[in-house]
C-alpha positions, -999 to +999 in steps of 0.1 A: -561-305-580-554-276-599-579-251-611-575-244-648-584-206-662-596-204-698-578-176-717-582-172-753-547-171-769-535-159-804-553-177-836-584-185-813-569-213-795-577-220-757-553-228-733-558-238-697-532-225-672-522-244-640-491-238-621-474-265-639-483-253-676-476-215-679-452-204-706-444-175-721-439-170-762-425-144-781-459-136-792-474-128-757-490-096-752-489-074-720-526-085-715-512-123-716-483-114-693-510-095-669-531-125-668-501-150-661-491-126-634-522-126-617-519-164-615-489-161-594-489-160-556-475-128-539-441-137-533-437-148-570-453-116-580-424-097-559-398-119-576-411-110-608-407-072-598-373-076-586-363-092-617-374-063-635-358-040-616-326-058-621-331-059-657-335-021-660-305-015-637-286-035-659-299-017-689-287+014-672-254+003-666-249-008-702-256+027-712-226+041-691-194+047-710-168+019-713-139+024-688-113+027-716-132+055-731-140+071-695-102+068-688-093+086-720-117+114-713-106+118-676-067+121-686-076+150-710-091+168-678-056+181-663-022+176-667+004+183-641+040+193-647+071+179-630+074+210-610+038+208-599+045+173-587+075+182-568+057+209-550+030+183-540+057+159-528+074+186-508+040+197-493+032+160-485+068+156-466+058+187-445+025+175-438+039+144-427+064+160-402+033+181-389+026+171-352-006+174-341-013+191-307-018+168-279-046+173-256 
């Protein structure tokens, strides 16, 4: 047995909400969403909140610069000459030859 709640909808219509009949329309207001949210059990409410967090994280990630654009900008940070690379390679070889003191 499902219990319906009478909720006025746009255009002075009345809609009975039961667990089998809850739909969201593009015209739903925040009040409509709140009423529908309150019909959910606690685990479903948590799922809705988790989904909202997921959407917000997705939106934040979409605002990050594209990787190609980022690569172009990062390449302009520093430029190493051939002599710099030779010096780094020499130091790397010396570091690899270094023996740590044994205890």
